[in-house]
TIVEX-806523 format. One record per residue (C-alpha): z, y, x; residue in one letter; residue number from 1. Coordinates in steps of 0.1 Angstrom, whole numbers. Last residue first. Example, Ala and Ser with C-alpha at 12.3 -4.5 7.8 and 13.67 -1.06 7.14 Angstrom:
<pts>
+-------+-------+-------+----+-----+
!    up ! north !  east ! aa !   i !
+-------+-------+-------+----+-----+
!    71 !   -11 !   137 !  S !   2 !
!    78 !   -45 !   123 !  A !   1 !
+-------+-------+-------+----+-----+
</pts>
This chain:
<pts>
+-------+-------+-------+----+-----+
!    up ! north !  east ! aa !   i !
+-------+-------+-------+----+-----+
!   267 !  -211 !    41 !  D ! 210 !
!   260 !  -181 !    62 !  G ! 209 !
!   233 !  -155 !    56 !  L ! 208 !
!   204 !  -148 !    77 !  G ! 207 !
!   202 !  -121 !   105 !  D ! 206 !
!   173 !  -102 !    89 !  F ! 205 !
!   159 !   -76 !   113 !  R ! 204 !
!   159 !   -39 !   118 !  G ! 203 !
!   136 !    -9 !   120 !  F ! 202 !
!   150 !    27 !   114 !  R ! 201 !
!   145 !    54 !    89 !  G ! 200 !
!   173 !    45 !    67 !  K ! 199 !
!   163 !     9 !    65 !  H ! 198 !
!   129 !    -9 !    74 !  F ! 197 !
!   128 !   -45 !    80 !  L ! 196 !
!   104 !   -68 !   102 !  L ! 195 !
!   107 !  -105 !    90 !  P ! 194 !
!   122 !  -134 !   108 !  E ! 193 !
!    98 !  -162 !   121 !  G ! 192 !
!    84 !  -193 !   106 !  E ! 191 !
!    60 !  -205 !    77 !  G ! 190 !
!    28 !  -191 !    97 !  A ! 189 !
!    15 !  -178 !    63 !  A ! 188 !
!   -19 !  -177 !    43 !  G ! 187 !
!   -37 !  -158 !    17 !  M ! 186 !
!   -70 !  -156 !    -1 !  A ! 185 !
!   -87 !  -137 !   -30 !  E ! 184 !
!   -56 !  -118 !   -41 !  V ! 183 !
!   -65 !   -90 !   -67 !  R ! 182 !
!   -53 !   -56 !   -55 !  G ! 181 !
!   -36 !   -30 !   -73 !  V ! 180 !
!   -32 !     4 !   -58 !  V ! 179 !
!    -6 !    30 !   -69 !  I ! 178 !
!   -15 !    64 !   -57 !  L ! 177 !
!    11 !    90 !   -45 !  H ! 176 !
!    18 !   126 !   -50 !  D ! 175 !
!    28 !   118 !   -88 !  G ! 174 !
!    18 !    82 !   -96 !  G ! 173 !
!   -17 !    78 !  -105 !  T ! 172 !
!   -33 !    45 !  -109 !  H ! 171 !
!   -58 !    25 !   -87 !  V ! 170 !
!   -72 !   -11 !  -100 !  A ! 169 !
!   -84 !   -43 !   -88 !  H ! 168 !
!   -91 !   -36 !   -52 !  I ! 167 !
!  -100 !   -69 !   -36 !  R ! 166 !
!   -76 !   -88 !   -15 !  C ! 165 !
!   -68 !  -110 !    14 !  D ! 164 !
!   -31 !  -115 !    20 !  I ! 163 !
!   -16 !  -121 !    54 !  W ! 162 !
!    16 !  -138 !    67 !  A ! 161 !
!    37 !  -142 !    98 !  P ! 160 !
!    15 !  -119 !   118 !  V ! 159 !
!     2 !  -134 !   151 !  A ! 158 !
!   -31 !  -116 !   153 !  E ! 157 !
!   -40 !   -91 !   126 !  L ! 156 !
!   -62 !  -100 !    99 !  Q ! 155 !
!   -90 !   -73 !    98 !  P ! 154 !
!  -108 !   -73 !    64 !  S ! 153 !
!  -138 !   -95 !    62 !  G ! 152 !
!  -135 !   -98 !    24 !  T ! 151 !
!  -131 !  -136 !    19 !  V ! 150 !
!  -118 !  -152 !    51 !  P ! 149 !
!  -101 !  -123 !    67 !  A ! 148 !
!  -120 !  -113 !    97 !  P ! 147 !
!  -102 !  -117 !   133 !  T ! 146 !
!   -77 !   -93 !   149 !  H ! 145 !
!   -65 !   -84 !   184 !  T ! 144 !
!   -52 !   -49 !   188 !  I ! 143 !
!   -61 !   -31 !   221 !  G ! 142 !
!   -74 !     0 !   203 !  A ! 141 !
!   -71 !    -9 !   166 !  F ! 140 !
!   -53 !    25 !   156 !  K ! 139 !
!   -79 !    47 !   174 !  D ! 138 !
!   -60 !    79 !   170 !  A ! 137 !
!   -60 !   108 !   145 !  G ! 136 !
!   -27 !    98 !   127 !  S ! 135 !
!    -1 !    75 !   139 !  V ! 134 !
!    16 !    49 !   117 !  A ! 133 !
!    -8 !    21 !   127 !  F ! 132 !
!     4 !    20 !   163 !  A ! 131 !
!    41 !    22 !   152 !  R ! 130 !
!    38 !    -9 !   130 !  C ! 129 !
!    23 !   -29 !   160 !  L ! 128 !
!    52 !   -16 !   181 !  G ! 127 !
!    77 !   -27 !   154 !  G ! 126 !
!    62 !   -63 !   157 !  Q ! 125 !
!    91 !   -84 !   169 !  E ! 124 !
!   108 !   -88 !   135 !  A ! 123 !
!    74 !  -100 !   118 !  G ! 122 !
!    48 !   -78 !   101 !  L ! 121 !
!    31 !   -87 !    68 !  I ! 120 !
!    -6 !   -80 !    71 !  N ! 119 !
!   -20 !   -70 !    38 !  V ! 118 !
!   -59 !   -71 !    38 !  C ! 117 !
!   -82 !   -49 !    19 !  F ! 116 !
!  -112 !   -45 !    -2 !  V ! 115 !
!  -133 !   -19 !   -19 !  G ! 114 !
!  -147 !    -7 !    14 !  A ! 113 !
!  -150 !    29 !     0 !  R ! 112 !
!  -114 !    28 !   -12 !  A ! 111 !
!  -103 !    17 !    24 !  I ! 110 !
!  -120 !    45 !    37 !  R ! 109 !
!  -105 !    71 !    11 !  P ! 108 !
!   -69 !    57 !    19 !  W ! 107 !
!   -72 !    65 !    58 !  T ! 106 !
!   -71 !   102 !    54 !  T ! 105 !
!   -36 !   100 !    33 !  S ! 104 !
!   -29 !   132 !    14 !  T ! 103 !
!   -27 !   113 !   -19 !  R ! 102 !
!     1 !    93 !    -4 !  A ! 101 !
!    -3 !    54 !    -5 !  V ! 100 !
!    15 !    28 !   -28 !  M !  99 !
!    11 !    -9 !   -25 !  F !  98 !
!     3 !   -36 !   -51 !  T !  97 !
!    -1 !   -73 !   -54 !  V !  96 !
!   -20 !   -94 !   -80 !  L !  95 !
!   -25 !  -130 !   -88 !  P !  94 !
!   -37 !  -135 !  -122 !  P !  93 !
!   -15 !  -150 !  -132 !  D !  92 !
!    13 !  -146 !  -108 !  L !  91 !
!    15 !  -108 !  -110 !  S !  90 !
!    29 !   -78 !   -89 !  L !  89 !
!    40 !   -87 !   -54 !  S !  88 !
!    52 !   -59 !   -34 !  A !  87 !
!    42 !   -32 !    -8 !  F !  86 !
!    58 !     3 !    -3 !  S !  85 !
!    64 !    -4 !    34 !  Q !  84 !
!    29 !     6 !    47 !  C !  83 !
!    14 !    11 !    82 !  A !  82 !
!   -23 !    21 !    80 !  F !  81 !
!   -57 !     6 !    87 !  G !  80 !
!   -94 !    14 !    88 !  A !  79 !
!  -121 !    -5 !   104 !  P !  78 !
!  -148 !     9 !   127 !  G !  77 !
!  -178 !    29 !   130 !  D !  76 !
!  -185 !    39 !    94 !  E !  75 !
!  -220 !    40 !    78 !  G !  74 !
!  -215 !    14 !    52 !  D !  73 !
!  -178 !     7 !    50 !  A !  72 !
!  -157 !    -5 !    80 !  P !  71 !
!  -133 !   -34 !    72 !  P !  70 !
!  -100 !   -27 !    55 !  A !  69 !
!   -64 !   -29 !    68 !  T !  68 !
!   -29 !   -25 !    52 !  I !  67 !
!    -1 !   -30 !    78 !  V !  66 !
!    31 !   -42 !    64 !  T !  65 !
!    69 !   -36 !    67 !  V !  64 !
!    96 !   -51 !    46 !  G !  63 !
!   120 !   -30 !    26 !  S !  62 !
!   155 !   -19 !    28 !  A !  61 !
!   168 !     5 !     0 !  F !  60 !
!   195 !    28 !    13 !  N !  59 !
!   165 !    51 !    23 !  G !  58 !
!   162 !    58 !   -15 !  L !  57 !
!   193 !    80 !   -15 !  V !  56 !
!   185 !   101 !    16 !  A !  55 !
!   148 !   104 !     8 !  R !  54 !
!   155 !   118 !   -27 !  F !  53 !
!   182 !   140 !   -15 !  E !  52 !
!   159 !   156 !     9 !  A !  51 !
!   130 !   158 !   -14 !  P !  50 !
!   153 !   179 !   -38 !  S !  49 !
!   161 !   163 !   -72 !  V !  48 !
!   139 !   175 !  -101 !  P !  47 !
!   142 !   210 !  -117 !  A !  46 !
!   153 !   211 !  -153 !  R !  45 !
!   128 !   218 !  -179 !  E !  44 !
!   104 !   250 !  -181 !  D !  43 !
!    76 !   233 !  -160 !  D !  42 !
!    77 !   202 !  -182 !  G !  41 !
!    88 !   167 !  -172 !  V !  40 !
!    71 !   135 !  -170 !  A !  39 !
!    41 !   146 !  -152 !  R !  38 !
!     9 !   127 !  -144 !  L !  37 !
!   -21 !   142 !  -126 !  E !  36 !
!   -55 !   136 !  -139 !  P !  35 !
!   -73 !   120 !  -121 !  R !  34 !
!   -82 !    92 !   -98 !  P !  33 !
!   -85 !   100 !   -62 !  L !  32 !
!  -102 !    72 !   -40 !  A !  31 !
!  -126 !    63 !   -68 !  D !  30 !
!  -135 !    27 !   -60 !  V !  29 !
!  -163 !    13 !   -39 !  H !  28 !
!  -176 !   -23 !   -47 !  G !  27 !
!  -210 !   -11 !   -36 !  T !  26 !
!  -234 !   -22 !   -65 !  D !  25 !
!  -207 !   -25 !   -92 !  P !  24 !
!  -193 !     9 !   -83 !  D !  23 !
!  -156 !     9 !   -93 !  Q !  22 !
!  -138 !    36 !  -112 !  E !  21 !
!  -102 !    31 !  -109 !  S !  20 !
!   -78 !    31 !  -140 !  P !  19 !
!   -58 !    62 !  -146 !  A !  18 !
!   -24 !    55 !  -161 !  S !  17 !
!     0 !    69 !  -187 !  T !  16 !
!   -28 !    91 !  -202 !  P !  15 !
!   -18 !   127 !  -211 !  S !  14 !
!   -24 !   138 !  -246 !  G !  13 !
!     9 !   157 !  -251 !  V !  12 !
!    24 !   130 !  -274 !  S !  11 !
!    10 !   103 !  -252 !  R !  10 !
!    28 !   117 !  -222 !  L !   9 !
!    60 !   121 !  -243 !  Y !   8 !
!    59 !    86 !  -256 !  R !   7 !
!    55 !    71 !  -220 !  V !   6 !
!    83 !    92 !  -209 !  V !   5 !
!   106 !    78 !  -238 !  T !   4 !
!    96 !    42 !  -231 !  A !   3 !
!   106 !    45 !  -195 !  A !   2 !
!   140 !    62 !  -205 !  M !   1 !
+-------+-------+-------+----+-----+
</pts>
């Protein structure tokens, strides 16, 4: 099916991805790459409803992260948002990826910075996730953080693991953007349980019996 979609896109002259354009002087990347991707035509069958999509995909449990970035030139403070759509992508070179909605007001600030830190949350950090899930507030109020070693992105206190990255590429994905980061540094405490998200609720990993 994936190969069929790619062939269709190429047949109508649509690119299968849109690489980011990065300013060599500032490191900033294009926050909204174009063009829009479509895999079905307007005269073809309607897609599944958003409600059904959310209900079915909600059965997939994921970890929870907070993506942060330092302030770009002229900005007052750092940027950050809660993100569950994070994954490792490549070992050689070391790449990770996350997805962000095109309507996000935080993403353009991260794009202007050109770098980010993935803060992987632990089981007791649901409150930290909620703090970064709000819109229009000072998300860093009362949050202790230190600069990540390479990019200076905020590394949140007491997270089980962190990954310091530069933006490597940005691809279009419907109403979201697929951000690829090249890993510059990383670390982990090596202990503690992860914070999980499943069917709209936080949970924790209880472990498996022998």
